N, C-alpha and C positions, 0 to 999 in steps of 0.2 A: 504494500500500500504506500502511496506517495505521502510525503510529509504533509501535515495539516495545512500549512500556509499555501503549498502548491495546490492542494485540493480546493481550497477556498478561491484562489485565483481562477482555477479551471471552472469551478461551478458558477462564479460570478460572470465570467466571460460567456459561458454557454447560455445561462439564463438571460443575460442582457441581450444576446443576439436573438433569442427566441421569444422572450416575454417583453423585453424592453427595460431600460434602466429605471424609468419612473415607476413602473408597476411591480418591480421585484423588491421584496423586502430582505433585510439582512437575515431574518429568520428562515426564509426560503433558501437563501444562499447557504446558510449553515446546514440546513437539512440535506440539501443536495451534496454538500461537501462531507457529509457524515461526521459532523462535529456540532458542538453546542454554539449557540449565539455568543456566549461568553468567550469561547475559544476564538471566534472570528474577531472579536474586539481586542483580544490579546495581541493579534497581529496587525490589525488596522483600527485606528482610532475612530474612523467614521466611514460611512459609505463612500464619501468623496475620496478619502485616502485609498480605499479599495479600488475605486474607479481609476485613479492615477496609477496604482499598481498594475491593473489590467492593461492600461494603455502602454505602460513601460515594459511589461514583461510578457504580454500575450499577443501584442500586435507588432507588425513590422517596425523595425527599429529606426525611426526617423530622427528623433532627438539626439541619440548618440552619434549618428552619422553627421548631423549638422555641427554638433560640438567638436567632433574630431576635425572636420574640415575647417572650422573657424580657427582652431588652434594650429593645425598643420595641414594645409591643402594637399600635401603629398606630392607624388611625382606625376600624377595624372594631369592632363590639361583641364582647363576650365570647362570645356564642353563635356568631357567625360565625367567630371565631378557633377555638373548640373544634370546630366543624364541619369546618374545614379540617384541623385536627390529626387528627381521627378519620378523615377521608378518606385523608390521607397515611399515617397509621399502619396502617390496614386494608390499603392497597396494599403498604406496606413489609413487614408481617408475612406477607401472602399470598405475596410473592415471596421472602422470606428464610427462611420456615419450611421449605420443601423442602431448602434448602441446609444449614441448621444441624441439621436433625433427625437426620441420620446420625451426628452426634457422640455422641448419647446411646446409641448401640449399642456404643461402644468407650470404656469408662470411663477408661482410661489416656490415650487421645488427648484426651478431653474435659478431663481434669485439666490436661494440658499446654497445651491450647488456652485454657482459662480463665486459667491463669497468664500466658500470653503477652498476653492481652487486658488483664489487670490491669497488666502492665508498660507497655502502650501507653496506659493510662489510660482504657480504655473497657470496655464490656460491655453485657449486656442491661438493666442497671439504669440506664444513662445516659439513655434517653428519659424514664423516670419522674422522675428527678431534674430534668431540664430542663423537663418539663411542670410539675412542682411549683414550680420557680423562676418560670415564667410566671404561674402561678396566685397565687403569693405577691405578685408585682408587681401583679396585678389587685386583690388584697386590699388592698395598701398604697395603691392609687389609689382605693379605696372602691367599686370596681365589682362586688365580691362581698362577702358577709357577713364581718365582722371575725372571727367565730369559725369560719369555714369551715376544714375539715380539708383543706388543699390536697394533701397527700401521698396521702390516701385517694382524693380525687377524681382525681388523676393516675393512680393505680393502677387505679381503676375504669374510666376511659376506655380506657387502653392495654390493660388486661386483656380488655375486651370485644373489642378489635380483634385481639388474639392469639387469643382463643377462636374468633372468626369464621374466622380463617385455619386454625386447627387442625381445627375441626369439619368444615369443608367441603373441606379438602385430602384428608381420608381418605374422603370420600363421593363415589365415582365417579359422574360424570354428574349430580350434584345441585348445584344452585346455591343460595346463601343465599336465604331467603324475601324479603329486601329487596335492591334494587339498592344499589350503593355509596353513591350520594348520599342516598338515603332513610335508609339505616343511619346514615351520618355525622350527618345533621341530627337524627335521632331520639336518638342517643346524646348529642349535645351538648345538646339541649333537655332531656332527662331529667336529665342531670347538673347542668345549670344550675339546675333547680328546687331541688336540694339546696344550691346555693351562694348563691342569691339571698335 
């Protein structure tokens, strides 16, 4: 049997995908994880902290990639880095969109959730800020134009990935016109034309 913390993360992820974040209680998560609700709170102080844990540990790793690139862009070129960001971001948003979408149906829950994320120092703005930091590092290294608007570029790339997740989540049986790798490479190449 997996450790309790892992079972809790797995149960929360599965229930949030099937039932929705807003409608799933910590009691249901604990029952599905085969532990007590008290055990759940031993590992996660709140449902919001559990949400952040699921995002960080059960979804494609977008934030660690962005942090790594901002610190050290590595040996790959800007286009290759942006392609990998677009690929990971598209996967992250496609998997997280169904989880977070239910929050928008309950305004009080969303407000409480947003406040908790602020207290944890995270939120949906975090990837934009981290991609902006990476692009500023590239600008400082002279690999993109000195006058490039890095915040706008970060917003455009991640916005395209969010839109892909949103548009095709609601379209039953319809796949995006481009496969993920083609989409990621096209977004990166198109964005880089404005940055070079």
